[in-house]
All heavy atoms as TSV, in Angstrom:
chain	resi	resn	atom	element	x	y	z
A	1	MET	N	N	-25.515	-3.716	17.023
A	1	MET	CA	C	-24.569	-2.803	16.399
A	1	MET	C	C	-24.388	-3.182	14.942
A	1	MET	O	O	-24.388	-4.369	14.586
A	1	MET	CB	C	-23.236	-2.878	17.148
A	1	MET	CG	C	-22.242	-1.852	16.719
A	1	MET	SD	S	-20.808	-1.918	17.791
A	1	MET	CE	C	-19.693	-1.018	16.786
A	2	TYR	N	N	-24.233	-2.199	14.091
A	2	TYR	CA	C	-24.089	-2.469	12.668
A	2	TYR	C	C	-22.700	-3.007	12.355
A	2	TYR	O	O	-21.748	-2.826	13.130
A	2	TYR	CB	C	-24.369	-1.201	11.858
A	2	TYR	CG	C	-23.400	-0.076	12.116
A	2	TYR	CD1	C	-22.263	0.065	11.339
A	2	TYR	CD2	C	-23.618	0.835	13.132
A	2	TYR	CE1	C	-21.361	1.089	11.572
A	2	TYR	CE2	C	-22.731	1.855	13.376
A	2	TYR	CZ	C	-21.608	1.975	12.599
A	2	TYR	OH	O	-20.708	2.987	12.835
A	3	LYS	N	N	-22.590	-3.654	11.222
A	3	LYS	CA	C	-21.312	-4.239	10.808
A	3	LYS	C	C	-20.392	-3.149	10.258
A	3	LYS	O	O	-20.804	-2.317	9.453
A	3	LYS	CB	C	-21.561	-5.283	9.722
A	3	LYS	CG	C	-20.310	-5.992	9.290
A	3	LYS	CD	C	-20.601	-7.014	8.206
A	3	LYS	CE	C	-19.305	-7.630	7.752
A	3	LYS	NZ	N	-19.484	-8.492	6.612
A	4	LEU	N	N	-19.155	-3.159	10.717
A	4	LEU	CA	C	-18.169	-2.205	10.208
A	4	LEU	C	C	-17.708	-2.644	8.833
A	4	LEU	O	O	-17.597	-3.843	8.558
A	4	LEU	CB	C	-16.977	-2.133	11.169
A	4	LEU	CG	C	-17.301	-1.695	12.585
A	4	LEU	CD1	C	-16.084	-1.847	13.461
A	4	LEU	CD2	C	-17.778	-0.263	12.589
A	5	LYS	N	N	-17.420	-1.696	7.970
A	5	LYS	CA	C	-17.009	-2.021	6.603
A	5	LYS	C	C	-15.519	-1.809	6.423
A	5	LYS	O	O	-14.931	-0.890	7.001
A	5	LYS	CB	C	-17.765	-1.147	5.608
A	5	LYS	CG	C	-19.237	-1.466	5.563
A	5	LYS	CD	C	-19.884	-0.789	4.389
A	5	LYS	CE	C	-21.326	-1.251	4.268
A	5	LYS	NZ	N	-21.958	-0.717	3.083
A	6	ASN	N	N	-14.927	-2.690	5.612
A	6	ASN	CA	C	-13.527	-2.536	5.238
A	6	ASN	C	C	-13.400	-1.441	4.192
A	6	ASN	O	O	-14.293	-1.236	3.382
A	6	ASN	CB	C	-12.975	-3.829	4.652
A	6	ASN	CG	C	-12.844	-4.902	5.695
A	6	ASN	OD1	O	-12.585	-4.622	6.851
A	6	ASN	ND2	N	-13.027	-6.135	5.291
A	7	SER	N	N	-12.275	-0.760	4.207
A	7	SER	CA	C	-12.004	0.251	3.196
A	7	SER	C	C	-11.513	-0.447	1.934
A	7	SER	O	O	-10.458	-1.079	1.933
A	7	SER	CB	C	-10.957	1.230	3.704
A	7	SER	OG	O	-10.609	2.129	2.702
A	8	LYS	N	N	-12.276	-0.363	0.869
A	8	LYS	CA	C	-11.949	-1.071	-0.375
A	8	LYS	C	C	-10.675	-0.535	-1.019
A	8	LYS	O	O	-9.916	-1.285	-1.621
A	8	LYS	CB	C	-13.108	-0.955	-1.368
A	8	LYS	CG	C	-14.400	-1.538	-0.872
A	8	LYS	CD	C	-14.323	-3.027	-0.677
A	8	LYS	CE	C	-15.654	-3.566	-0.215
A	8	LYS	NZ	N	-15.590	-4.980	0.089
A	9	SER	N	N	-10.444	0.765	-0.894
A	9	SER	CA	C	-9.253	1.339	-1.517
A	9	SER	C	C	-7.983	0.822	-0.852
A	9	SER	O	O	-6.968	0.593	-1.527
A	9	SER	CB	C	-9.307	2.856	-1.449
A	9	SER	OG	O	-9.355	3.281	-0.111
A	10	ILE	N	N	-8.012	0.619	0.453
A	10	ILE	CA	C	-6.833	0.102	1.158
A	10	ILE	C	C	-6.583	-1.350	0.788
A	10	ILE	O	O	-5.436	-1.772	0.600
A	10	ILE	CB	C	-7.020	0.275	2.676
A	10	ILE	CG1	C	-6.932	1.751	3.014
A	10	ILE	CG2	C	-5.987	-0.515	3.452
A	10	ILE	CD1	C	-7.160	2.088	4.452
A	11	ILE	N	N	-7.639	-2.126	0.644
A	11	ILE	CA	C	-7.483	-3.534	0.268
A	11	ILE	C	C	-6.845	-3.652	-1.112
A	11	ILE	O	O	-6.023	-4.528	-1.362
A	11	ILE	CB	C	-8.852	-4.245	0.313
A	11	ILE	CG1	C	-9.317	-4.367	1.765
A	11	ILE	CG2	C	-8.781	-5.621	-0.326
A	11	ILE	CD1	C	-10.706	-4.889	1.928
A	12	LYS	N	N	-7.188	-2.734	-2.029
A	12	LYS	CA	C	-6.638	-2.780	-3.382
A	12	LYS	C	C	-5.196	-2.295	-3.443
A	12	LYS	O	O	-4.423	-2.762	-4.279
A	12	LYS	CB	C	-7.496	-1.918	-4.316
A	12	LYS	CG	C	-8.873	-2.483	-4.540
A	12	LYS	CD	C	-9.733	-1.502	-5.314
A	12	LYS	CE	C	-11.164	-1.997	-5.381
A	12	LYS	NZ	N	-12.057	-1.023	-5.998
A	13	ARG	N	N	-4.800	-1.365	-2.590
A	13	ARG	CA	C	-3.489	-0.734	-2.689
A	13	ARG	C	C	-2.402	-1.423	-1.895
A	13	ARG	O	O	-1.222	-1.257	-2.197
A	13	ARG	CB	C	-3.581	0.716	-2.219
A	13	ARG	CG	C	-4.318	1.572	-3.187
A	13	ARG	CD	C	-4.483	2.970	-2.661
A	13	ARG	NE	N	-5.374	3.702	-3.558
A	13	ARG	CZ	C	-5.927	4.849	-3.274
A	13	ARG	NH1	N	-5.715	5.409	-2.106
A	13	ARG	NH2	N	-6.719	5.442	-4.121
A	14	PHE	N	N	-2.754	-2.172	-0.865
A	14	PHE	CA	C	-1.758	-2.758	0.014
A	14	PHE	C	C	-1.886	-4.269	0.044
A	14	PHE	O	O	-2.968	-4.818	-0.149
A	14	PHE	CB	C	-1.920	-2.216	1.439
A	14	PHE	CG	C	-1.743	-0.727	1.540
A	14	PHE	CD1	C	-2.840	0.108	1.629
A	14	PHE	CD2	C	-0.488	-0.171	1.540
A	14	PHE	CE1	C	-2.685	1.476	1.722
A	14	PHE	CE2	C	-0.314	1.202	1.637
A	14	PHE	CZ	C	-1.416	2.023	1.721
A	15	LYS	N	N	-0.767	-4.950	0.313
A	15	LYS	CA	C	-0.756	-6.398	0.468
A	15	LYS	C	C	-0.376	-6.705	1.905
A	15	LYS	O	O	0.622	-6.194	2.414
A	15	LYS	CB	C	0.251	-7.022	-0.497
A	15	LYS	CG	C	0.204	-8.536	-0.526
A	15	LYS	CD	C	1.174	-9.070	-1.545
A	15	LYS	CE	C	0.401	-9.727	-2.659
A	15	LYS	NZ	N	1.285	-10.388	-3.613
A	16	PHE	N	N	-1.161	-7.549	2.548
A	16	PHE	CA	C	-0.969	-7.854	3.957
A	16	PHE	C	C	-0.232	-9.180	4.093
A	16	PHE	O	O	-0.742	-10.222	3.706
A	16	PHE	CB	C	-2.323	-7.921	4.665
A	16	PHE	CG	C	-3.083	-6.630	4.588
A	16	PHE	CD1	C	-3.912	-6.350	3.514
A	16	PHE	CD2	C	-2.934	-5.692	5.575
A	16	PHE	CE1	C	-4.592	-5.153	3.442
A	16	PHE	CE2	C	-3.614	-4.487	5.514
A	16	PHE	CZ	C	-4.443	-4.216	4.447
A	17	LYS	N	N	0.977	-9.137	4.655
A	17	LYS	CA	C	1.790	-10.340	4.815
A	17	LYS	C	C	1.611	-10.951	6.196
A	17	LYS	O	O	1.375	-12.131	6.335
A	17	LYS	CB	C	3.272	-10.012	4.587
A	17	LYS	CG	C	3.595	-9.773	3.139
A	17	LYS	CD	C	3.369	-11.029	2.358
A	17	LYS	CE	C	3.831	-10.915	0.945
A	17	LYS	NZ	N	3.597	-12.134	0.207
A	18	SER	N	N	1.756	-10.152	7.235
A	18	SER	CA	C	1.544	-10.629	8.606
A	18	SER	C	C	0.936	-9.477	9.397
A	18	SER	O	O	0.528	-8.466	8.828
A	18	SER	CB	C	2.855	-11.096	9.219
A	18	SER	OG	O	3.732	-10.010	9.382
A	19	LYS	N	N	0.893	-9.621	10.715
A	19	LYS	CA	C	0.256	-8.574	11.521
A	19	LYS	C	C	0.993	-7.252	11.447
A	19	LYS	O	O	0.392	-6.190	11.513
A	19	LYS	CB	C	0.166	-9.032	12.978
A	19	LYS	CG	C	-0.922	-10.034	13.208
A	19	LYS	CD	C	-1.162	-10.264	14.666
A	19	LYS	CE	C	-2.382	-11.139	14.868
A	19	LYS	NZ	N	-2.699	-11.313	16.270
A	20	ASN	N	N	2.313	-7.314	11.324
A	20	ASN	CA	C	3.095	-6.078	11.367
A	20	ASN	C	C	3.790	-5.749	10.061
A	20	ASN	O	O	4.618	-4.845	10.025
A	20	ASN	CB	C	4.122	-6.156	12.499
A	20	ASN	CG	C	3.455	-6.174	13.852
A	20	ASN	OD1	O	2.425	-5.552	14.047
A	20	ASN	ND2	N	4.022	-6.906	14.777
A	21	THR	N	N	3.505	-6.470	8.986
A	21	THR	CA	C	4.123	-6.141	7.703
A	21	THR	C	C	3.046	-5.954	6.647
A	21	THR	O	O	2.239	-6.840	6.402
A	21	THR	CB	C	5.104	-7.228	7.237
A	21	THR	OG1	O	4.435	-8.491	7.226
A	21	THR	CG2	C	6.311	-7.301	8.124
A	22	ILE	N	N	3.043	-4.787	6.074
A	22	ILE	CA	C	2.132	-4.441	4.988
A	22	ILE	C	C	2.992	-3.892	3.861
A	22	ILE	O	O	3.853	-3.047	4.081
A	22	ILE	CB	C	1.099	-3.400	5.441
A	22	ILE	CG1	C	0.273	-3.948	6.613
A	22	ILE	CG2	C	0.183	-3.019	4.299
A	22	ILE	CD1	C	-0.691	-2.950	7.214
A	23	LEU	N	N	2.767	-4.393	2.648
A	23	LEU	CA	C	3.565	-3.985	1.502
A	23	LEU	C	C	2.831	-2.929	0.686
A	23	LEU	O	O	1.608	-2.955	0.561
A	23	LEU	CB	C	3.868	-5.195	0.620
A	23	LEU	CG	C	4.611	-6.340	1.282
A	23	LEU	CD1	C	4.786	-7.474	0.292
A	23	LEU	CD2	C	5.948	-5.895	1.814
A	24	ARG	N	N	3.598	-2.005	0.124
A	24	ARG	CA	C	3.030	-0.972	-0.741
A	24	ARG	C	C	3.928	-0.793	-1.953
A	24	ARG	O	O	5.099	-1.163	-1.941
A	24	ARG	CB	C	2.915	0.357	0.002
A	24	ARG	CG	C	4.251	1.004	0.296
A	24	ARG	CD	C	4.072	2.408	0.830
A	24	ARG	NE	N	5.341	3.043	1.106
A	24	ARG	CZ	C	6.027	3.784	0.231
A	24	ARG	NH1	N	5.568	3.979	-0.990
A	24	ARG	NH2	N	7.172	4.333	0.562
A	25	ARG	N	N	3.365	-0.242	-3.009
A	25	ARG	CA	C	4.129	0.023	-4.225
A	25	ARG	C	C	4.525	1.496	-4.259
A	25	ARG	O	O	3.918	2.330	-3.608
A	25	ARG	CB	C	3.304	-0.333	-5.445
A	25	ARG	CG	C	2.945	-1.819	-5.492
A	25	ARG	CD	C	2.466	-2.235	-6.839
A	25	ARG	NE	N	3.515	-2.228	-7.846
A	25	ARG	CZ	C	4.411	-3.198	-8.016
A	25	ARG	NH1	N	4.418	-4.233	-7.226
A	25	ARG	NH2	N	5.298	-3.112	-8.976
A	26	MET	N	N	5.540	1.804	-5.059
A	26	MET	CA	C	5.985	3.187	-5.210
A	26	MET	C	C	4.998	3.943	-6.110
A	26	MET	O	O	4.451	3.373	-7.052
A	26	MET	CB	C	7.367	3.221	-5.843
A	26	MET	CG	C	8.439	2.567	-5.023
A	26	MET	SD	S	9.074	3.625	-3.754
A	26	MET	CE	C	10.150	4.659	-4.684
A	27	ALA	N	N	4.805	5.205	-5.813
A	27	ALA	CA	C	3.907	6.035	-6.605
A	27	ALA	C	C	4.633	6.583	-7.825
A	27	ALA	O	O	5.851	6.741	-7.827
A	27	ALA	CB	C	3.385	7.186	-5.759
A	28	GLY	N	N	3.885	6.872	-8.889
A	28	GLY	CA	C	4.448	7.531	-10.057
A	28	GLY	C	C	4.902	6.605	-11.160
A	28	GLY	O	O	5.668	7.016	-12.024
A	29	HIS	N	N	4.431	5.359	-11.175
A	29	HIS	CA	C	4.874	4.410	-12.200
A	29	HIS	C	C	3.723	3.994	-13.118
A	29	HIS	O	O	3.753	2.937	-13.744
A	29	HIS	CB	C	5.487	3.175	-11.539
A	29	HIS	CG	C	6.219	2.277	-12.493
A	29	HIS	ND1	N	7.317	2.704	-13.199
A	29	HIS	CD2	C	6.015	1.005	-12.871
A	29	HIS	CE1	C	7.749	1.710	-13.969
A	29	HIS	NE2	N	6.962	0.670	-13.782
A	30	SER	N	N	2.685	4.821	-13.187
A	30	SER	CA	C	1.536	4.419	-14.000
A	30	SER	C	C	1.428	5.187	-15.309
A	30	SER	O	O	0.951	4.648	-16.304
A	30	SER	CB	C	0.254	4.593	-13.191
A	30	SER	OG	O	0.117	5.938	-12.802
A	31	HIS	N	N	1.845	6.435	-15.333
A	31	HIS	CA	C	1.735	7.217	-16.564
A	31	HIS	C	C	2.828	8.284	-16.591
A	31	HIS	O	O	3.567	8.451	-15.625
A	31	HIS	CB	C	0.346	7.857	-16.678
A	31	HIS	CG	C	0.075	8.906	-15.662
A	31	HIS	ND1	N	-0.062	8.636	-14.332
A	31	HIS	CD2	C	-0.060	10.244	-15.780
A	31	HIS	CE1	C	-0.290	9.770	-13.679
A	31	HIS	NE2	N	-0.283	10.754	-14.527
A	32	LEU	N	N	2.941	8.964	-17.720
A	32	LEU	CA	C	3.990	9.972	-17.964
A	32	LEU	C	C	5.389	9.368	-17.793
A	32	LEU	O	O	6.267	9.972	-17.182
A	32	LEU	CB	C	3.820	11.185	-17.036
A	32	LEU	CG	C	2.502	11.940	-17.134
A	32	LEU	CD1	C	2.446	13.008	-16.069
A	32	LEU	CD2	C	2.337	12.559	-18.502
A	33	LEU	N	N	5.592	8.194	-18.363
A	33	LEU	CA	C	6.859	7.479	-18.180
A	33	LEU	C	C	7.904	7.869	-19.226
A	33	LEU	O	O	9.072	7.531	-19.065
A	33	LEU	CB	C	6.617	5.965	-18.228
A	33	LEU	CG	C	5.696	5.410	-17.146
A	33	LEU	CD1	C	5.421	3.955	-17.397
A	33	LEU	CD2	C	6.295	5.621	-15.778
A	34	GLN	N	N	7.498	8.551	-20.259
A	34	GLN	CA	C	8.423	8.862	-21.350
A	34	GLN	C	C	9.528	9.815	-20.908
A	34	GLN	O	O	10.679	9.673	-21.303
A	34	GLN	CB	C	7.650	9.475	-22.519
A	34	GLN	CG	C	8.467	9.604	-23.771
A	34	GLN	CD	C	7.613	10.068	-24.933
A	34	GLN	OE1	O	6.468	10.446	-24.745
A	34	GLN	NE2	N	8.160	10.035	-26.125
A	35	LYS	N	N	9.193	10.767	-20.047
A	35	LYS	CA	C	10.195	11.739	-19.625
A	35	LYS	C	C	11.023	11.282	-18.425
A	35	LYS	O	O	11.985	11.945	-18.067
A	35	LYS	CB	C	9.532	13.072	-19.311
A	35	LYS	CG	C	8.500	13.033	-18.212
A	35	LYS	CD	C	7.840	14.389	-18.086
A	35	LYS	CE	C	6.680	14.353	-17.122
A	35	LYS	NZ	N	5.976	15.626	-17.103
A	36	LYS	N	N	10.662	10.156	-17.821
A	36	LYS	CA	C	11.424	9.637	-16.685
A	36	LYS	C	C	12.552	8.744	-17.185
A	36	LYS	O	O	12.380	7.986	-18.137
A	36	LYS	CB	C	10.500	8.853	-15.756
A	36	LYS	CG	C	9.450	9.722	-15.105
A	36	LYS	CD	C	8.450	8.937	-14.313
A	36	LYS	CE	C	7.357	9.860	-13.805
A	36	LYS	NZ	N	6.210	9.149	-13.302
A	37	SER	N	N	13.688	8.829	-16.528
A	37	SER	CA	C	14.836	8.027	-16.948
A	37	SER	C	C	14.596	6.561	-16.603
A	37	SER	O	O	13.787	6.224	-15.730
A	37	SER	CB	C	16.105	8.519	-16.258
A	37	SER	OG	O	16.042	8.267	-14.874
A	38	SER	N	N	15.321	5.685	-17.277
A	38	SER	CA	C	15.144	4.260	-17.042
A	38	SER	C	C	15.586	3.885	-15.636
A	38	SER	O	O	15.013	2.985	-15.019
A	38	SER	CB	C	15.914	3.447	-18.076
A	38	SER	OG	O	17.283	3.795	-18.043
A	39	LYS	N	N	16.584	4.578	-15.113
A	39	LYS	CA	C	17.031	4.320	-13.744
A	39	LYS	C	C	15.946	4.690	-12.736
A	39	LYS	O	O	15.708	3.967	-11.754
A	39	LYS	CB	C	18.294	5.118	-13.466
A	39	LYS	CG	C	18.931	4.831	-12.141
A	39	LYS	CD	C	20.224	5.604	-11.986
A	39	LYS	CE	C	20.885	5.298	-10.667
A	39	LYS	NZ	N	22.136	6.056	-10.506
A	40	ARG	N	N	15.274	5.795	-13.000
A	40	ARG	CA	C	14.192	6.232	-12.112
A	40	ARG	C	C	13.003	5.281	-12.178
A	40	ARG	O	O	12.397	4.947	-11.153
A	40	ARG	CB	C	13.773	7.637	-12.513
A	40	ARG	CG	C	12.742	8.267	-11.609
A	40	ARG	CD	C	12.556	9.703	-11.993
A	40	ARG	NE	N	11.355	10.257	-11.433
A	40	ARG	CZ	C	10.780	11.377	-11.848
A	40	ARG	NH1	N	11.314	12.060	-12.833
A	40	ARG	NH2	N	9.691	11.828	-11.289
A	41	LYS	N	N	12.682	4.805	-13.382
A	41	LYS	CA	C	11.569	3.858	-13.532
A	41	LYS	C	C	11.895	2.525	-12.877
A	41	LYS	O	O	11.017	1.859	-12.334
A	41	LYS	CB	C	11.251	3.658	-15.016
A	41	LYS	CG	C	10.570	4.848	-15.636
A	41	LYS	CD	C	10.124	4.576	-17.041
A	41	LYS	CE	C	11.271	4.736	-18.013
A	41	LYS	NZ	N	10.849	4.720	-19.421
A	42	GLN	N	N	13.156	2.156	-12.901
A	42	GLN	CA	C	13.585	0.911	-12.271
A	42	GLN	C	C	13.405	0.993	-10.751
A	42	GLN	O	O	12.968	0.030	-10.117
A	42	GLN	CB	C	15.054	0.653	-12.611
A	42	GLN	CG	C	15.594	-0.671	-12.139
A	42	GLN	CD	C	17.049	-0.849	-12.574
A	42	GLN	OE1	O	17.620	0.009	-13.251
A	42	GLN	NE2	N	17.627	-1.954	-12.194
A	43	LYS	N	N	13.694	2.143	-10.177
A	43	LYS	CA	C	13.511	2.330	-8.742
A	43	LYS	C	C	12.038	2.363	-8.358
A	43	LYS	O	O	11.665	1.976	-7.248
A	43	LYS	CB	C	14.197	3.617	-8.284
A	43	LYS	CG	C	15.696	3.516	-8.268
A	43	LYS	CD	C	16.330	4.789	-7.758
A	43	LYS	CE	C	17.841	4.643	-7.750
A	43	LYS	NZ	N	18.498	5.862	-7.230
A	44	LEU	N	N	11.180	2.832	-9.267
A	44	LEU	CA	C	9.750	2.904	-8.984
A	44	LEU	C	C	9.072	1.534	-8.995
A	44	LEU	O	O	7.943	1.410	-8.537
A	44	LEU	CB	C	9.058	3.815	-10.004
A	44	LEU	CG	C	9.359	5.301	-9.885
A	44	LEU	CD1	C	8.750	6.045	-11.044
A	44	LEU	CD2	C	8.872	5.853	-8.571
A	45	ARG	N	N	9.749	0.516	-9.512
A	45	ARG	CA	C	9.182	-0.833	-9.550
A	45	ARG	C	C	9.213	-1.536	-8.204
A	45	ARG	O	O	8.612	-2.585	-8.036
A	45	ARG	CB	C	9.953	-1.695	-10.553
A	45	ARG	CG	C	9.448	-1.592	-11.948
A	45	ARG	CD	C	10.145	-2.608	-12.836
A	45	ARG	NE	N	10.850	-1.906	-13.887
A	45	ARG	CZ	C	12.060	-2.198	-14.325
A	45	ARG	NH1	N	12.739	-3.190	-13.806
A	45	ARG	NH2	N	12.611	-1.503	-15.287
A	46	LYS	N	N	9.906	-0.981	-7.247
A	46	LYS	CA	C	10.102	-1.648	-5.965
A	46	LYS	C	C	8.808	-1.766	-5.166
A	46	LYS	O	O	7.897	-0.962	-5.296
A	46	LYS	CB	C	11.118	-0.883	-5.115
A	46	LYS	CG	C	12.522	-1.007	-5.599
A	46	LYS	CD	C	13.443	-0.338	-4.616
A	46	LYS	CE	C	14.880	-0.468	-5.062
A	46	LYS	NZ	N	15.776	0.197	-4.125
A	47	VAL	N	N	8.779	-2.796	-4.320
A	47	VAL	CA	C	7.710	-2.967	-3.355
A	47	VAL	C	C	8.334	-2.739	-1.986
A	47	VAL	O	O	9.343	-3.344	-1.646
A	47	VAL	CB	C	7.103	-4.379	-3.450
A	47	VAL	CG1	C	6.030	-4.572	-2.403
A	47	VAL	CG2	C	6.529	-4.611	-4.837
A	48	LEU	N	N	7.749	-1.843	-1.204
A	48	LEU	CA	C	8.330	-1.444	0.074
A	48	LEU	C	C	7.430	-1.836	1.238
A	48	LEU	O	O	6.218	-1.999	1.085
A	48	LEU	CB	C	8.524	0.070	0.106
A	48	LEU	CG	C	9.363	0.680	-1.000
A	48	LEU	CD1	C	9.299	2.182	-0.919
A	48	LEU	CD2	C	10.785	0.215	-0.889
A	49	ASN	N	N	8.058	-1.974	2.408
A	49	ASN	CA	C	7.289	-2.166	3.633
A	49	ASN	C	C	6.727	-0.831	4.087
A	49	ASN	O	O	7.359	0.206	3.933
A	49	ASN	CB	C	8.172	-2.733	4.748
A	49	ASN	CG	C	8.513	-4.179	4.513
A	49	ASN	OD1	O	7.754	-4.903	3.893
A	49	ASN	ND2	N	9.650	-4.592	5.003
A	50	LEU	N	N	5.547	-0.882	4.648
A	50	LEU	CA	C	4.927	0.313	5.185
A	50	LEU	C	C	5.579	0.650	6.526
A	50	LEU	O	O	5.982	-0.243	7.267
A	50	LEU	CB	C	3.432	0.055	5.380
A	50	LEU	CG	C	2.503	1.230	5.353
A	50	LEU	CD1	C	2.566	1.922	4.013
A	50	LEU	CD2	C	1.101	0.791	5.626
A	51	LYS	N	N	5.699	1.922	6.844
A	51	LYS	CA	C	6.315	2.339	8.105
A	51	LYS	C	C	5.394	2.019	9.279
A	51	LYS	O	O	4.173	1.937	9.125
A	51	LYS	CB	C	6.609	3.839	8.068
A	51	LYS	CG	C	7.657	4.188	7.060
A	51	LYS	CD	C	7.952	5.663	7.081
A	51	LYS	CE	C	8.993	5.996	6.044
A	51	LYS	NZ	N	9.230	7.424	5.947
A	52	LYS	N	N	6.001	1.844	10.444
A	52	LYS	CA	C	5.237	1.455	11.631
A	52	LYS	C	C	4.185	2.488	12.014
A	52	LYS	O	O	3.109	2.132	12.487
A	52	LYS	CB	C	6.179	1.226	12.810
A	52	LYS	CG	C	6.963	-0.037	12.709
A	52	LYS	CD	C	7.759	-0.293	13.971
A	52	LYS	CE	C	8.490	-1.608	13.870
A	52	LYS	NZ	N	9.238	-1.901	15.102
A	53	CYS	N	N	4.489	3.753	11.813
A	53	CYS	CA	C	3.519	4.789	12.188
A	53	CYS	C	C	2.278	4.744	11.299
A	53	CYS	O	O	1.196	5.154	11.721
A	53	CYS	CB	C	4.167	6.160	12.140
A	53	CYS	SG	S	4.845	6.586	10.540
A	54	ASP	N	N	2.404	4.240	10.066
A	54	ASP	CA	C	1.264	4.161	9.157
A	54	ASP	C	C	0.476	2.866	9.310
A	54	ASP	O	O	-0.695	2.804	8.914
A	54	ASP	CB	C	1.739	4.295	7.711
A	54	ASP	CG	C	2.357	5.650	7.439
A	54	ASP	OD1	O	1.901	6.631	8.040
A	54	ASP	OD2	O	3.291	5.716	6.626
A	55	ILE	N	N	1.093	1.834	9.868
A	55	ILE	CA	C	0.420	0.534	9.991
A	55	ILE	C	C	-0.803	0.639	10.887
A	55	ILE	O	O	-1.843	0.048	10.597
A	55	ILE	CB	C	1.412	-0.529	10.494
A	55	ILE	CG1	C	2.403	-0.869	9.376
A	55	ILE	CG2	C	0.702	-1.784	10.944
A	55	ILE	CD1	C	3.483	-1.829	9.770
A	56	SER	N	N	-0.714	1.397	11.974
A	56	SER	CA	C	-1.850	1.513	12.883
A	56	SER	C	C	-3.039	2.185	12.201
A	56	SER	O	O	-4.191	1.813	12.442
A	56	SER	CB	C	-1.451	2.287	14.136
A	56	SER	OG	O	-1.004	3.579	13.783
A	57	ASN	N	N	-2.787	3.161	11.328
A	57	ASN	CA	C	-3.877	3.821	10.607
A	57	ASN	C	C	-4.548	2.875	9.627
A	57	ASN	O	O	-5.770	2.881	9.468
A	57	ASN	CB	C	-3.344	5.036	9.844
A	57	ASN	CG	C	-2.846	6.118	10.760
A	57	ASN	OD1	O	-3.305	6.217	11.885
A	57	ASN	ND2	N	-1.902	6.900	10.299
A	58	ILE	N	N	-3.750	2.038	8.975
A	58	ILE	CA	C	-4.303	1.083	8.010
A	58	ILE	C	C	-5.127	0.016	8.721
A	58	ILE	O	O	-6.209	-0.358	8.276
A	58	ILE	CB	C	-3.160	0.429	7.200
A	58	ILE	CG1	C	-2.379	1.470	6.427
A	58	ILE	CG2	C	-3.681	-0.654	6.278
A	58	ILE	CD1	C	-3.135	2.152	5.331
A	59	LYS	N	N	-4.630	-0.474	9.862
A	59	LYS	CA	C	-5.354	-1.506	10.601
A	59	LYS	C	C	-6.692	-0.996	11.113
A	59	LYS	O	O	-7.654	-1.753	11.217
A	59	LYS	CB	C	-4.507	-1.998	11.769
A	59	LYS	CG	C	-3.399	-2.927	11.364
A	59	LYS	CD	C	-2.697	-3.453	12.586
A	59	LYS	CE	C	-1.637	-4.461	12.204
A	59	LYS	NZ	N	-0.951	-4.983	13.392
A	60	PHE	N	N	-6.767	0.273	11.426
A	60	PHE	CA	C	-8.021	0.858	11.901
A	60	PHE	C	C	-9.084	0.834	10.804
A	60	PHE	O	O	-10.276	0.681	11.092
A	60	PHE	CB	C	-7.761	2.289	12.362
A	60	PHE	CG	C	-8.980	2.995	12.849
A	60	PHE	CD1	C	-9.532	2.656	14.068
A	60	PHE	CD2	C	-9.569	3.987	12.097
A	60	PHE	CE1	C	-10.666	3.310	14.533
A	60	PHE	CE2	C	-10.696	4.646	12.546
A	60	PHE	CZ	C	-11.248	4.296	13.769
A	61	LYS	N	N	-8.664	0.985	9.547
A	61	LYS	CA	C	-9.607	1.016	8.426
A	61	LYS	C	C	-10.075	-0.374	8.006
A	61	LYS	O	O	-11.021	-0.508	7.236
A	61	LYS	CB	C	-8.962	1.691	7.222
A	61	LYS	CG	C	-8.733	3.158	7.403
A	61	LYS	CD	C	-10.033	3.884	7.248
A	61	LYS	CE	C	-9.814	5.361	7.139
A	61	LYS	NZ	N	-11.024	6.075	6.846
A	62	ILE	N	N	-9.382	-1.427	8.463
A	62	ILE	CA	C	-9.762	-2.796	8.101
A	62	ILE	C	C	-10.035	-3.575	9.377
A	62	ILE	O	O	-9.147	-4.241	9.914
A	62	ILE	CB	C	-8.656	-3.454	7.254
A	62	ILE	CG1	C	-8.397	-2.587	6.035
A	62	ILE	CG2	C	-9.038	-4.846	6.842
A	62	ILE	CD1	C	-7.374	-3.086	5.122
A	63	PRO	N	N	-11.254	-3.525	9.899
A	63	PRO	CA	C	-11.534	-4.125	11.208
A	63	PRO	C	C	-11.532	-5.647	11.216
A	63	PRO	O	O	-11.244	-6.250	12.252
A	63	PRO	CB	C	-12.915	-3.571	11.553
A	63	PRO	CG	C	-13.520	-3.212	10.249
A	63	PRO	CD	C	-12.390	-2.821	9.356
A	64	TYR	N	N	-11.834	-6.299	10.107
A	64	TYR	CA	C	-11.981	-7.763	10.116
A	64	TYR	C	C	-10.768	-8.480	9.553
A	64	TYR	O	O	-10.844	-9.638	9.190
A	64	TYR	CB	C	-13.243	-8.150	9.345
A	64	TYR	CG	C	-14.469	-7.567	9.969
A	64	TYR	CD1	C	-15.177	-6.571	9.320
A	64	TYR	CD2	C	-14.893	-7.967	11.230
A	64	TYR	CE1	C	-16.301	-6.004	9.915
A	64	TYR	CE2	C	-16.004	-7.418	11.816
A	64	TYR	CZ	C	-16.704	-6.443	11.152
A	64	TYR	OH	O	-17.805	-5.887	11.735
A	65	ARG	N	N	-9.669	-7.786	9.484
A	65	ARG	CA	C	-8.420	-8.390	9.007
A	65	ARG	C	C	-7.650	-8.916	10.214
A	65	ARG	O	O	-7.452	-8.205	11.190
A	65	ARG	CB	C	-7.593	-7.323	8.285
A	65	ARG	CG	C	-6.437	-7.868	7.568
A	65	ARG	CD	C	-6.854	-8.200	6.180
A	65	ARG	NE	N	-5.776	-8.882	5.504
A	65	ARG	CZ	C	-5.936	-9.527	4.406
A	65	ARG	NH1	N	-7.108	-9.590	3.842
A	65	ARG	NH2	N	-4.942	-10.135	3.831
A	66	ASN	N	N	-7.190	-10.164	10.170
A	66	ASN	CA	C	-6.435	-10.730	11.301
A	66	ASN	C	C	-5.017	-10.243	11.324
A	66	ASN	O	O	-4.357	-10.063	10.422
A	66	ASN	CB	C	-6.466	-12.242	11.254
A	66	ASN	CG	C	-7.868	-12.751	11.540
A	66	ASN	OD1	O	-8.673	-12.056	12.128
A	66	ASN	ND2	N	-8.140	-13.947	11.143
């Protein structure tokens, strides 16, 4: 059987802490920041836990991750 490949985009976008915790960043903090308020930009800096329903989809894309 051929070797399964990890999804490179998922490895770059998410940080894996343990089996059930995956961290993600908020979207919308890379460009067009001039028209966003400072309070809104401050909230976009947060790092959030991924929801349980999405964790199973991410784990499927990364077969060799413990």
